[in-house]
C-alpha positions in Angstrom: 0.0 0.0 0.0 1.2 3.5 -0.9 0.0 7.0 -0.2 -2.3 8.2 -2.9 -0.3 11.3 -3.8 2.8 9.2 -4.2 1.2 6.8 -6.6 -0.1 9.7 -8.7 3.3 11.4 -8.8 5.3 8.3 -9.6 3.0 7.6 -12.4 4.3 10.7 -14.1 1.0 12.5 -14.3 2.1 15.4 -12.1 4.3 16.4 -9.1 3.5 15.2 -5.6 2.5 18.7 -4.5 0.2 19.1 -7.5 -1.3 15.6 -6.7 -2.0 16.8 -3.1 -3.8 19.9 -4.5 -5.9 17.7 -6.8 -6.9 15.4 -3.8 -7.8 18.4 -1.5 -9.9 19.9 -4.3 -11.9 16.7 -4.7 -10.5 16.0 -8.2 -9.3 12.5 -7.5 -11.3 9.3 -7.4 -10.3 5.9 -6.1 -12.6 3.1 -7.4 -15.0 5.7 -8.6 -15.3 7.4 -5.1 -14.0 11.0 -4.5 -11.0 11.1 -2.1 -10.1 14.4 -0.3 -7.8 13.1 2.5 -4.0 13.1 1.9 -3.4 10.1 4.2 -5.3 7.6 2.1 -3.3 4.6 1.0 -4.0 2.6 -2.2 -2.8 -0.5 -3.9 -1.7 -1.0 -7.5 -5.0 -2.8 -8.1 -7.1 0.2 -7.2 -8.5 2.3 -10.1 -7.4 5.9 -9.7 -8.6 8.8 -11.8 -7.4 12.4 -11.7 -9.5 15.1 -13.5 -11.2 12.1 -15.3 -7.8 10.6 -16.4 -7.1 7.0 -15.4 -3.7 6.8 -13.6 -1.5 3.8 -14.4 0.6 3.3 -11.3 4.3 2.5 -11.9 5.3 -0.4 -9.8 8.9 -0.5 -8.6 11.0 -3.0 -10.5 12.1 -6.1 -8.5 14.5 -8.8 -9.5 15.0 -12.1 -7.7 17.2 -15.2 -8.1 15.5 -18.3 -6.6 16.9 -21.8 -5.9 13.8 -23.5 -7.0 12.9 -26.7 -5.1 11.2 -29.7 -6.7 7.4 -29.9 -6.6 6.8 -26.3 -7.4 5.2 -24.8 -10.4 7.0 -22.2 -12.5 4.0 -19.9 -12.7 2.2 -17.1 -10.9 -0.7 -19.4 -9.9 -1.8 -23.0 -10.3 -5.4 -24.1 -11.0 -4.7 -27.3 -8.9 -3.6 -25.3 -5.9 0.0 -26.5 -6.0 2.8 -24.4 -4.6 4.2 -21.9 -7.2 7.6 -20.2 -7.3 6.0 -16.9 -6.7 4.6 -18.2 -3.4 8.2 -18.6 -2.2 9.2 -15.0 -2.4 8.0 -12.4 0.1 7.0 -9.4 -2.0 3.8 -7.6 -2.9 5.0 -6.9 -6.4 3.4 -8.8 -9.2 6.4 -10.8 -10.2 6.6 -13.8 -12.6 9.3 -16.2 -13.7 11.6 -15.6 -16.7 11.2 -18.9 -18.5 10.4 -22.0 -16.5 11.7 -25.1 -14.9 9.7 -28.3 -14.7 7.7 -29.3 -11.7 10.3 -31.8 -10.6 13.4 -29.8 -11.7 15.4 -27.8 -9.2 17.8 -24.9 -9.6 18.3 -21.4 -10.6 15.2 -19.4 -11.7 14.9 -15.6 -12.2 11.7 -13.8 -11.3 10.8 -10.1 -11.9 8.0 -7.7 -12.8 10.2 -6.1 -15.5 8.5 -7.0 -18.8 11.2 -5.4 -20.9 14.0 -7.5 -19.4 11.9 -10.7 -19.6 11.3 -10.1 -23.3 15.0 -9.4 -24.0 16.2 -12.6 -22.2 13.5 -14.7 -23.7 14.2 -13.8 -27.3 15.7 -16.8 -29.1 18.5 -14.7 -30.8 20.1 -14.0 -27.4 21.4 -17.6 -26.9 22.0 -17.3 -23.2 24.0 -20.2 -21.8 22.3 -22.3 -19.1 24.2 -25.2 -17.4 22.4 -28.2 -15.9 23.3 -31.2 -13.9 21.3 -34.3 -14.9 21.4 -37.7 -13.2 20.4 -40.2 -15.9 19.7 -43.9 -16.0 22.4 -46.1 -17.4 26.0 -45.6 -18.5 26.6 -43.2 -21.3 29.0 -44.6 -23.9 31.7 -42.6 -25.8 29.6 -42.9 -28.9 26.6 -41.4 -27.2 28.8 -38.7 -25.7 30.0 -37.7 -29.1 26.4 -37.8 -30.5 25.3 -35.2 -27.9 28.4 -33.1 -28.5 27.9 -33.1 -32.2 24.3 -32.0 -31.8 21.1 -34.1 -31.5 18.0 -33.3 -33.6 15.0 -32.7 -31.4 11.7 -31.8 -33.1 13.5 -31.1 -36.4 16.0 -28.8 -34.8 19.6 -29.4 -33.7 20.3 -28.8 -30.0 23.4 -26.7 -29.6 25.5 -28.1 -26.8 28.1 -25.6 -25.5 29.5 -27.7 -22.7 29.4 -31.4 -21.8 31.0 -33.5 -19.1 30.0 -36.9 -17.7 30.8 -39.0 -14.6 29.7 -42.6 -14.5 28.6 -44.5 -11.5 28.8 -48.2 -12.5 27.6 -49.5 -9.2 24.3 -47.5 -9.4 24.1 -47.9 -13.2 23.7 -44.1 -13.6 25.6 -41.2 -15.2 26.0 -37.7 -13.9 25.8 -35.3 -16.9 26.9 -31.6 -16.9 25.4 -30.0 -19.9 25.3 -26.4 -21.2 22.8 -25.3 -23.8 21.8 -21.9 -25.2 18.1 -22.4 -25.9 15.0 -22.6 -23.8 12.7 -25.2 -25.4 10.5 -27.0 -22.9 12.0 -30.3 -21.5 15.0 -29.9 -23.8 17.6 -31.6 -21.5 15.2 -34.5 -20.8 14.5 -34.9 -24.5 18.2 -35.0 -25.4 18.8 -37.7 -22.9 15.7 -39.6 -23.8 16.8 -39.6 -27.4 19.9 -41.7 -26.5 17.8 -44.0 -24.2 19.0 -42.5 -20.9 16.0 -41.0 -19.1 16.6 -38.2 -16.6 16.2 -39.2 -13.0 17.1 -35.8 -11.5 17.6 -32.4 -13.0 19.0 -29.2 -11.7 19.9 -25.9 -13.3 23.2 -24.7 -12.0 23.7 -21.4 -13.7 22.1 -18.8 -16.0 24.6 -16.8 -17.9 27.0 -15.4 -15.2 24.6 -16.1 -12.3 24.8 -19.2 -10.1 23.4 -20.6 -6.8 26.4 -19.7 -4.6 25.3 -18.9 -1.0 21.8 -20.2 -1.4 20.1 -23.3 -0.1 17.3 -25.0 -1.9 14.1 -22.9 -1.5 16.0 -19.7 -0.7 16.3 -16.6 -2.9 18.0 -13.3 -3.0 17.4 -10.0 -4.8 19.7 -9.2 -7.8 22.0 -6.3 -7.5 21.8 -3.2 -9.8 25.1 -4.4 -11.4 23.7 -7.8 -12.1 20.5 -6.4 -13.6 22.6 -4.1 -15.9 24.7 -7.1 -17.0 21.5 -9.0 -17.8 20.2 -6.1 -19.9 23.6 -6.1 -21.7 23.2 -9.9 -22.4 19.7 -9.3 -23.8 21.0 -6.6 -26.2 23.7 -8.8 -27.7 23.1 -11.4 -30.4 25.0 -14.0 -28.3 25.5 -14.2 -24.6 27.4 -16.8 -22.6 
């Protein structure tokens, strides 16, 4: 909740002092009711009009890095009532995730209410490197390793693999795969592994461009610094970003 005159002024309609004059003169309505008191607080969902003009409140931009746990939905809300990534962050801002991680996938996820940055980072041309750790069933052979490295065709498009490292566990009949890709197609890591008959048992996103999970435990989050936000904008303005 913010004071009415502050919301009006930050919208760019007029100065705070002028907004106070409009309020005192009965020229401001909140949800179609005239307001004349300066101490009234409003939310970003309230409809505010000044001199008959609808005021569009400017919400402060917020940016978060979340260590997403499993069994959470990468969405603002869920029709089935399941826990969402937005539920994990203590803010009143209307934030949403940039991209998504599957329900059972853990790891780094960015959330914001900055639509411009979201659009920049989501554009296919920006090829932002994301590194995952996947535990897969079975032991990956050298031939299968080279097949992934060369590029596997998924849905008629080659998956660009920028980084690949494996560690076998013969006793458990599993392989730990570290894979870096520069695209955001749904389930892409799982599809790559399934294409060589090694289904993913566990999946975690370790990093997104220059950002990682250092200092965070699963389910924890932190706000991004101004410097980090500027670097993300720079990535979104380049044709490639790794």
